[in-house]
N, C-alpha and C positions, 0 to 999 in steps of 0.2 A: 711578775718578776722582770726587772729591766736587765737586759743583756747589753754589754758594751765592750768595745775594743779600744784600748789605749795603746798607741804605737809611736815609737820614736821614728821620726823621719816622715817626709811627705811623699806620697806617690804622685808621679807626674800624670798628666792627662794621657790616656791611651788605653790599650786593650786590657792591661792589668787592672786599672781603676774601674773600667767598665765591667769586668768580670766580678770583682768584689761587689760592686753595686747591684749587679744582676742577682747574685746569690743572696745578698742581704735583703733586697726587695722581696724575693721569694720567702725568705725566713720571716720577714715582717708580716706578709700576707698569711702564712701558715701558722705563725705564732700567736696571733690574736686570740683564736678560739682556745688556745692552750694556756693562756695567761702569761705568755712570753711577749715582752714589748721592748722597745728601744732599738737595739741592734745598731747603735750609733758608733761611729769611728771618730775618736779624738786623735788628731795627729799633732805630736809635740816636736818642737825643734830639737835637732841634734845638738849636743854640747860641743863647744869649740875649745874646751880645756885641752891643755898640752899633753896630758898622759891618759892612757886608757883607764886607770883606776879613778882619776879625777872626772873623766867624762861619765863613767858609770855612776859615780856618786851624784853628780849634778843631775843626770837624767833620772835617777831614782827619786830625787827630791821633786822633780817636775811631775813624774808619774804619780807619786803619792798625793800630790795636791789635786789630782784629777780623779781620785778614787772616792766613790760614795762611802760615807760612814757606815760601818757595820756590814758591808757587802762582802761577798766571797771574791777573793783575788786568785786568779789563775795565771801563773807566770809561764810563758812558753819558752822552753829551754831544751837544748838537745840532750841534756843529762836528766831530764824529767821522766816521769812515768808515761809509758805508752798505753793507750786505751783503744779498744775497738769502738766502732761507731755506735753500736747499741749500748755499750757501757757508758760512753760519753753522754748519749741522749738520756739514759736513765739517771745519771748523776744530776743532770740539769733538772729533770723532772722531780727528783727527790729534794733538791734544794728549793725548788718552787713549792712543793708540797710541805716542806718544813717551814715555810713562811719567810724565806730569805727574800729581801727586797731587791737585791742586785747581784749580778755576777759580772765581773770585769776581767777580760782577758788582756794580758799585757805582753806586747811584743817589743823587745829591746832594739837598740840601734846596732850599728856595725860592730861594736865591741861587746854586745850582749848586755845582760842585766847585771846589776851590782849583786854580788853574792849574798849580802845581808838581806836584800829585798827578796831574792829568790827563796831564802830560808824562811822568811816571814810569810810567804804566800800560803794560802790554804791548800793549793795544789800546784805542783810543777808538772807541766804537761809537755811531752815531746811528741812530735810528729815522726821523728826518726832520729837515730844518733848522728845522722848527717847534719851539716850546717846548711841552712837554707837562707836565701836572700829574704829580707823582710817583705818584699812585694809578693813572693810566692807563699810565704807563711800566711800572709793576710788573705790571699785567695783560698788557700787550703782551709783556714779557719772559717771563712765565710761559707764555704761549701759545707763544712761539717755542722755549722749552726743550722743551715737550711736542712741538711740531712736529719739532724736531731728533731726538727719540727715534724718532718715526715714520719720518722720512726714513732714519735710520741702520739701522732694522730692516726697511725695505722695506714698511712698512704703507701702505695707500692713502689715509690722511688727507690727505697733501699731494699736490696736483695741479699740474702745470706746464702 
């Protein structure tokens, strides 16, 4: 099963980008034996529309064009469901075992995601009710994807 991240906005070179790359490289290495592949990040340009609703609508169209057909879509939003790391990992494992071809995590821009897009997602996931900058969300997501591979493989990285 291919895992991917679609994010509005581009991360600049620096420690944040390096940390995302480090966790995703670890996830790639650990995911192979588990049937988890990809772990690619698609960075989409932020809309320049004049209003927040217009920006969200344009960005939702851009995001939708980058989603694999028939895949699971997970929208990251502070109003979403919170999951523990083990539940998160086991959901990924269940989707893989159910024959899902792809799971894509979507990170919105500065205005967030368009409400209709969020409602249409298969899961809306929150890392916290706090609002986080997209750079930190990307780091946290990359770490959780790596952690999920360690949980599914029985590696001792994750401790309860």
